[in-house]
C-alpha positions in Angstrom: 129.8 140.3 113.7 129.4 141.4 117.1 131.6 141.3 120.0 132.8 138.3 121.5 131.3 136.4 124.8 134.2 135.2 127.1 134.4 131.2 125.5 134.6 127.7 127.2 136.7 125.1 127.3 135.7 121.2 126.9 137.8 118.1 127.6 140.6 119.2 124.8 138.8 121.3 123.0 137.9 124.9 123.8 134.6 126.6 121.6 133.8 130.2 120.8 130.3 131.5 120.5 130.4 134.1 117.5 127.0 136.5 118.1 126.5 137.3 113.9 123.6 139.3 111.3 123.8 137.7 107.5 122.2 139.5 105.1 121.2 137.7 102.4 120.6 138.4 98.5 118.1 135.6 96.7 118.1 134.8 92.8 114.8 136.7 93.0 116.6 140.2 94.3 115.0 139.5 97.7 116.9 140.2 100.9 116.4 138.1 103.4 118.4 139.0 107.6 119.2 136.3 109.8 120.4 136.7 113.4 122.1 134.3 116.1 125.5 132.5 116.3 128.2 130.3 115.2 129.6 128.2 117.5 133.5 127.7 116.5 135.9 124.9 117.9 139.6 124.1 118.3 141.2 121.0 119.6 143.9 122.4 122.0 147.3 121.0 120.7 147.2 117.3 122.2 149.2 114.7 121.1 147.7 113.0 117.9 146.4 116.4 116.6 145.9 116.5 112.8 147.4 119.8 111.6 143.9 121.1 110.5 142.8 120.1 114.0 143.9 123.5 116.2 142.1 125.6 113.6 139.0 126.7 114.5 136.2 125.6 112.8 132.2 126.1 113.2 130.9 123.5 114.8 127.2 124.2 115.0 125.1 127.6 114.1 122.1 129.1 115.3 120.0 131.3 113.7 116.6 132.3 113.0 115.3 135.1 109.7 114.7 138.4 110.8 111.0 139.2 110.1 
């Protein structure tokens, strides 16, 4: 995991981009490497939020195979 850039706040949520490098091993034994980022999201402590919503969740991922 790389260094975190500054997060971004939306209406009632906080978003954080997390740079990542993923090393994967296929069932065949072949190695693959992916680089990109995950965007994490959490809901601020707003009225009506469920206990799970203020926890960080993966909102989206942008990964590319490194050749």
